[in-house]
Backbone as JSON, one array per atom type, in Angstrom:
{
  "sequence": "MNSVLSGWAGLWRTAPAAAKGMIQAAVPGTQRNIAVKMRLQRWGAKGFPFYRIVAAHTRSPRDGKCLDYLGTYNPLANKHGEKLVTLNIKRIKYWLVCGAQPTPTVAFLLGNANVLPAPLRYHWKEPKNKGKGEEGAKE",
  "N": [[0.5, -1.69, -0.28], [2.29, 1.65, 0.52], [3.77, 1.56, -1.44], [1.48, 2.03, -4.14], [1.26, 4.28, -2.97], [3.7, 6.26, -2.62], [3.65, 6.43, -5.57], [1.93, 7.44, -6.39], [2.49, 9.88, -5.52], [4.92, 10.85, -6.06], [4.11, 11.06, -9.12], [2.48, 13.13, -9.05], [4.36, 15.44, -8.06], [5.82, 15.15, -10.75], [4.25, 16.35, -12.45], [3.83, 19.07, -15.21], [3.74, 22.39, -14.32], [1.56, 23.82, -15.55], [-0.62, 21.86, -15.37], [-0.37, 22.57, -12.28], [-1.85, 24.38, -11.25], [-2.35, 28.1, -11.63], [-1.85, 29.2, -9.38], [-0.73, 27.74, -8.09], [1.51, 27.28, -9.64], [2.86, 29.7, -9.21], [3.91, 30.32, -6.98], [6.49, 28.01, -6.07], [6.79, 24.75, -4.38], [5.68, 25.07, -1.97], [3.81, 24.04, -1.81], [0.75, 22.28, -1.43], [-0.58, 18.98, -1.33], [-4.36, 19.16, -2.04], [-7.44, 19.04, -1.93], [-8.89, 21.88, -2.64], [-10.45, 24.82, -2.49], [-11.47, 27.72, -3.02], [-14.23, 29.83, -2.95], [-17.57, 31.25, -3.64], [-20.18, 31.05, -1.52], [-23.16, 31.04, -0.83], [-25.84, 33.25, 1.34], [-28.54, 35.24, 2.76], [-31.48, 36.46, 1.78], [-34.62, 35.38, -0.29], [-33.68, 37.31, -3.65], [-31.98, 39.45, -2.18], [-28.24, 38.78, -2.45], [-26.33, 37.68, -0.5], [-22.43, 37.03, 0.23], [-20.56, 34.28, 1.29], [-17.05, 34.6, 1.62], [-15.21, 31.49, 1.02], [-12.42, 28.93, 1.98], [-13.61, 25.18, 0.35], [-13.29, 21.83, 0.56], [-13.25, 20.49, -2.89], [-16.06, 18.48, -3.38], [-17.58, 19.16, -1.55], [-21.04, 20.84, -0.77], [-22.45, 23.78, -2.37], [-23.37, 25.42, -0.45], [-22.42, 23.6, 1.69], [-20.62, 22.32, 4.39], [-17.7, 24.21, 5.08], [-14.4, 24.82, 5.18], [-12.86, 26.45, 6.14], [-13.61, 30.7, 6.45], [-12.89, 33.02, 4.74], [-13.31, 35.42, 4.46], [-16.26, 38.55, 2.8], [-18.58, 38.73, 0.51], [-20.91, 41.35, -0.9], [-23.06, 42.29, -3.0], [-24.71, 43.67, -4.04], [-25.56, 46.92, -4.46], [-24.52, 49.78, -2.37], [-25.62, 52.69, -1.0], [-24.17, 54.69, -1.37], [-23.88, 53.85, -3.75], [-21.15, 51.5, -3.21], [-19.94, 48.29, -3.73], [-20.02, 46.34, -1.26], [-17.09, 44.29, -0.31], [-14.72, 42.16, 2.56], [-12.71, 40.67, 3.32], [-10.2, 38.46, 4.56], [-6.88, 38.82, 4.53], [-4.81, 37.53, 5.36], [-5.22, 34.99, 6.31], [-6.33, 33.66, 3.33], [-3.36, 34.19, 2.22], [-2.65, 32.06, 3.25], [-3.92, 29.42, 2.42], [-3.41, 29.87, -0.51], [-1.13, 29.67, -0.93], [-0.92, 27.06, 0.18], [-2.6, 25.62, -1.67], [-5.34, 25.94, -2.85], [-7.45, 26.35, -5.04], [-8.67, 29.52, -6.52], [-11.98, 30.02, -7.81], [-13.73, 31.07, -10.21], [-15.42, 34.27, -9.97], [-14.15, 34.95, -7.36], [-11.49, 35.09, -8.11], [-11.75, 36.74, -9.51], [-12.42, 38.59, -7.03], [-10.54, 39.18, -5.37], [-8.01, 39.85, -6.97], [-9.38, 42.44, -7.96], [-8.63, 43.52, -5.13], [-5.72, 43.16, -5.2], [-4.79, 41.07, -4.16], [-4.13, 38.93, -5.53], [-3.0, 38.48, -9.52], [-4.71, 40.11, -11.35], [-6.91, 38.62, -12.87], [-7.18, 37.61, -16.45], [-9.56, 39.28, -18.97], [-11.88, 39.01, -21.66], [-12.41, 40.47, -23.91], [-15.15, 41.63, -26.19], [-14.82, 42.09, -29.46], [-16.32, 44.24, -32.16], [-18.45, 42.31, -35.0], [-16.76, 43.21, -38.03], [-17.86, 45.02, -40.68], [-18.11, 43.86, -44.44], [-18.19, 45.88, -46.67], [-20.57, 46.82, -46.44], [-21.08, 49.15, -44.95], [-21.02, 53.0, -44.71], [-18.53, 53.14, -45.92], [-18.12, 51.37, -47.91], [-20.96, 52.44, -49.83], [-19.71, 54.81, -50.82], [-17.51, 53.45, -52.76]],
  "CA": [[-0.12, 0.13, -0.11], [2.83, 2.63, 1.09], [4.62, 2.22, -2.76], [1.22, 2.24, -4.67], [0.73, 5.9, -2.31], [4.56, 7.04, -2.6], [3.65, 6.22, -6.36], [0.63, 8.75, -6.9], [3.32, 11.4, -4.33], [5.85, 10.78, -7.69], [3.11, 11.5, -10.14], [2.05, 14.7, -8.72], [6.06, 15.85, -7.99], [5.99, 14.99, -12.12], [3.51, 17.31, -13.49], [4.03, 20.09, -15.13], [3.26, 23.53, -13.81], [0.91, 24.28, -16.28], [-1.66, 21.14, -14.77], [-0.4, 22.33, -10.83], [-2.71, 25.13, -11.7], [-1.71, 29.17, -11.33], [-1.32, 30.08, -7.89], [0.86, 26.36, -7.59], [2.72, 28.13, -10.69], [3.1, 30.89, -8.44], [5.02, 29.92, -5.03], [6.91, 26.95, -5.78], [7.67, 24.47, -3.12], [5.65, 25.07, -0.71], [2.5, 23.81, -1.96], [0.23, 20.7, -0.66], [-1.38, 18.69, -3.07], [-5.34, 18.81, -1.85], [-8.39, 19.6, -3.37], [-9.52, 22.61, -2.03], [-11.42, 25.98, -4.0], [-11.93, 29.06, -2.55], [-15.92, 29.54, -3.7], [-18.86, 32.01, -3.06], [-21.12, 30.43, -0.12], [-24.75, 31.9, -0.44], [-25.91, 33.14, 2.67], [-29.11, 36.3, 2.73], [-32.88, 36.66, 1.56], [-34.49, 35.32, -1.69], [-33.7, 38.2, -4.23], [-31.05, 40.1, -1.68], [-27.5, 38.28, -2.05], [-24.72, 37.88, 0.34], [-21.99, 35.35, -0.08], [-19.41, 34.63, 2.29], [-16.08, 33.76, 0.8], [-15.09, 30.52, 1.24], [-11.91, 27.55, 1.98], [-14.45, 23.81, 0.94], [-14.09, 20.71, -0.31], [-14.04, 20.46, -3.75], [-16.97, 18.07, -3.93], [-18.98, 20.18, -1.01], [-22.18, 21.67, -1.31], [-21.65, 25.06, -2.36], [-23.28, 26.29, 0.7], [-22.18, 22.93, 2.93], [-19.04, 22.23, 5.24], [-16.3, 25.32, 5.12], [-12.9, 24.89, 6.06], [-12.52, 28.62, 6.47], [-14.24, 31.71, 6.24], [-11.93, 34.0, 3.83], [-14.47, 37.27, 3.68], [-17.87, 38.19, 2.87], [-18.82, 39.99, -0.16], [-22.3, 42.61, -0.34], [-23.23, 42.39, -4.84], [-25.82, 44.44, -4.12], [-24.49, 48.57, -3.67], [-25.51, 50.55, -0.55], [-26.55, 53.81, -0.6], [-23.38, 55.32, -1.64], [-23.53, 53.09, -4.24], [-20.31, 50.29, -3.43], [-20.85, 47.1, -3.52], [-18.79, 45.87, -0.54], [-16.17, 43.61, 0.61], [-14.37, 41.75, 2.82], [-11.35, 40.44, 2.97], [-9.3, 38.21, 6.01], [-5.49, 38.64, 3.6], [-3.78, 36.89, 6.5], [-6.01, 33.44, 5.67], [-6.35, 34.14, 2.48], [-2.29, 33.9, 1.37], [-1.68, 30.77, 3.4], [-4.65, 28.98, 2.13], [-3.08, 30.04, -1.76], [0.19, 28.31, -0.48], [-1.54, 25.05, 0.36], [-2.82, 24.98, -3.04], [-5.83, 25.97, -3.73], [-7.35, 27.03, -6.52], [-9.86, 29.99, -6.38], [-13.33, 30.31, -8.97], [-13.2, 32.57, -11.51], [-15.12, 35.47, -9.48], [-13.14, 35.09, -6.62], [-9.99, 35.78, -9.0], [-11.84, 38.48, -9.92], [-12.68, 39.71, -6.38], [-8.8, 38.97, -4.71], [-7.72, 40.49, -8.33], [-9.19, 43.66, -7.85], [-8.11, 44.0, -3.78], [-4.41, 43.37, -5.45], [-3.8, 39.73, -3.49], [-3.61, 37.85, -6.79], [-2.98, 39.59, -9.66], [-5.78, 40.35, -12.4], [-7.93, 37.9, -13.94], [-7.08, 38.66, -18.34], [-10.55, 39.62, -19.1], [-12.32, 38.61, -22.7], [-13.74, 41.88, -24.06], [-15.15, 41.26, -27.85], [-14.76, 42.36, -30.74], [-17.79, 43.71, -32.92], [-17.28, 41.97, -36.45], [-15.81, 44.38, -39.52], [-18.49, 45.35, -41.8], [-17.67, 43.27, -45.29], [-18.5, 46.27, -47.6], [-22.0, 47.39, -46.29], [-20.77, 50.59, -44.44], [-20.22, 54.27, -45.9], [-17.23, 53.67, -47.17], [-18.71, 50.83, -49.87], [-22.13, 52.45, -50.9], [-19.39, 55.22, -51.85], [-17.56, 53.24, -54.47]],
  "C": [[0.69, 1.16, -0.16], [3.4, 2.47, 0.28], [3.31, 2.78, -3.6], [1.11, 4.41, -4.45], [2.27, 6.68, -2.56], [4.63, 7.24, -4.36], [3.13, 7.45, -6.86], [1.38, 10.19, -6.46], [4.15, 11.62, -5.49], [4.98, 11.73, -8.46], [2.73, 13.28, -9.76], [3.28, 15.93, -8.47], [6.19, 16.11, -9.42], [5.71, 16.19, -12.71], [3.79, 19.04, -14.03], [3.36, 21.34, -14.2], [1.36, 24.1, -13.93], [-0.78, 23.05, -15.45], [-1.91, 21.74, -13.33], [-1.75, 23.65, -10.78], [-2.32, 26.6, -11.54], [-1.19, 29.76, -10.55], [-0.39, 28.03, -7.48], [2.6, 26.93, -8.48], [3.86, 28.65, -10.18], [4.29, 31.01, -7.53], [5.11, 28.25, -5.52], [7.36, 26.5, -4.97], [7.15, 24.65, -2.12], [3.84, 25.24, -0.91], [2.08, 22.63, -1.46], [-0.56, 21.09, -1.82], [-2.85, 18.09, -2.06], [-6.1, 19.83, -2.29], [-9.26, 20.62, -3.13], [-9.45, 24.41, -2.9], [-12.23, 26.23, -2.96], [-12.9, 29.68, -3.48], [-16.25, 30.82, -2.67], [-19.77, 30.94, -1.85], [-21.97, 31.9, -0.02], [-25.09, 31.95, 0.49], [-27.58, 34.71, 2.08], [-30.52, 35.6, 1.95], [-32.92, 36.23, 0.21], [-34.35, 36.85, -2.07], [-32.52, 39.32, -3.43], [-29.47, 39.38, -1.27], [-26.72, 38.92, -1.52], [-24.14, 36.72, 0.19], [-20.93, 36.21, 0.94], [-18.37, 33.88, 1.3], [-15.58, 32.21, 1.4], [-13.89, 29.49, 0.95], [-12.78, 26.43, 1.42], [-13.31, 22.85, -0.09], [-14.22, 20.89, -1.45], [-15.5, 19.51, -4.37], [-17.86, 18.52, -2.95], [-19.69, 20.78, -1.89], [-21.45, 22.69, -1.57], [-22.35, 26.1, -1.19], [-23.37, 25.03, 1.43], [-20.62, 23.87, 3.76], [-17.94, 22.61, 4.08], [-15.2, 24.59, 5.26], [-12.64, 26.17, 7.18], [-13.48, 29.18, 6.15], [-13.38, 32.52, 5.5], [-12.17, 35.61, 3.77], [-15.96, 37.13, 3.07], [-17.93, 39.34, 2.2], [-20.74, 40.62, -0.39], [-22.54, 42.55, -2.1], [-23.97, 43.61, -4.6], [-25.49, 45.9, -3.67], [-25.85, 48.88, -2.89], [-26.12, 51.74, -1.41], [-25.79, 55.27, -1.24], [-22.44, 54.82, -3.28], [-21.89, 52.29, -4.58], [-20.15, 49.33, -2.89], [-19.43, 46.32, -2.45], [-17.5, 44.8, -0.37], [-15.68, 43.38, 1.01], [-13.57, 40.49, 2.76], [-10.45, 39.81, 4.71], [-7.76, 37.58, 4.97], [-4.74, 37.46, 3.99], [-4.21, 34.75, 5.4], [-6.18, 32.97, 4.29], [-5.37, 33.37, 2.05], [-2.16, 32.21, 1.76], [-2.58, 29.33, 3.13], [-4.35, 29.13, 0.33], [-1.95, 29.47, -1.61], [-0.1, 27.49, -0.46], [-1.81, 24.25, -0.84], [-3.83, 24.82, -3.08], [-6.39, 27.57, -4.45], [-8.96, 28.19, -6.16], [-11.39, 30.61, -7.84], [-12.81, 32.08, -9.88], [-13.36, 34.19, -10.71], [-14.56, 35.4, -8.31], [-11.93, 35.37, -7.13], [-10.11, 36.68, -8.6], [-11.73, 39.94, -8.6], [-11.09, 39.96, -5.58], [-8.02, 40.14, -5.76], [-8.0, 42.16, -8.31], [-8.95, 44.86, -6.29], [-6.18, 43.91, -3.87], [-3.59, 42.39, -4.73], [-3.72, 38.6, -4.41], [-3.86, 38.51, -8.05], [-3.96, 39.05, -10.97], [-6.24, 39.31, -13.36], [-7.04, 38.39, -15.9], [-8.97, 38.31, -17.98], [-10.28, 39.66, -20.86], [-12.47, 40.14, -23.51], [-13.43, 41.67, -25.9], [-15.43, 42.42, -28.59], [-15.91, 43.05, -32.06], [-16.82, 43.37, -34.21], [-17.76, 43.57, -37.53], [-17.69, 44.11, -40.3], [-17.71, 44.39, -43.17], [-17.97, 44.27, -46.84], [-19.54, 46.76, -48.3], [-22.12, 48.5, -45.7], [-21.44, 51.95, -45.45], [-19.5, 54.22, -46.85], [-17.31, 52.81, -48.94], [-20.12, 51.53, -50.94], [-21.19, 54.18, -51.49], [-17.91, 55.44, -52.73], [-18.19, 53.05, -54.67]]
}
């Protein structure tokens, strides 16, 4: 049994950096191989969402048991037009070093707070008119 486990551990050590995720590649040699995601857990009433940012096992349900509470996010703007986010930076950095992968929404929130590099966002370009515009009519 021990030889099988050591074989799997060796497989994880030899995996390419791209397969381990962007955070594990950014902080080499300090991560543990655990299946943890940093994601949003919904709270609040119907029509009035409020989210907790949590570290949870990947197979646990969205609103189920979590390993650690990392902050909150209120997507509804207050009277000043602000969407409030609170973060426990120390615990977030701990889970990132342990290998936790943030979901795209959490990565966006952490990017806005300068905890992670801002994730790339693709902006769609309008299709070009092929000779049907004003220039096509002039010729």
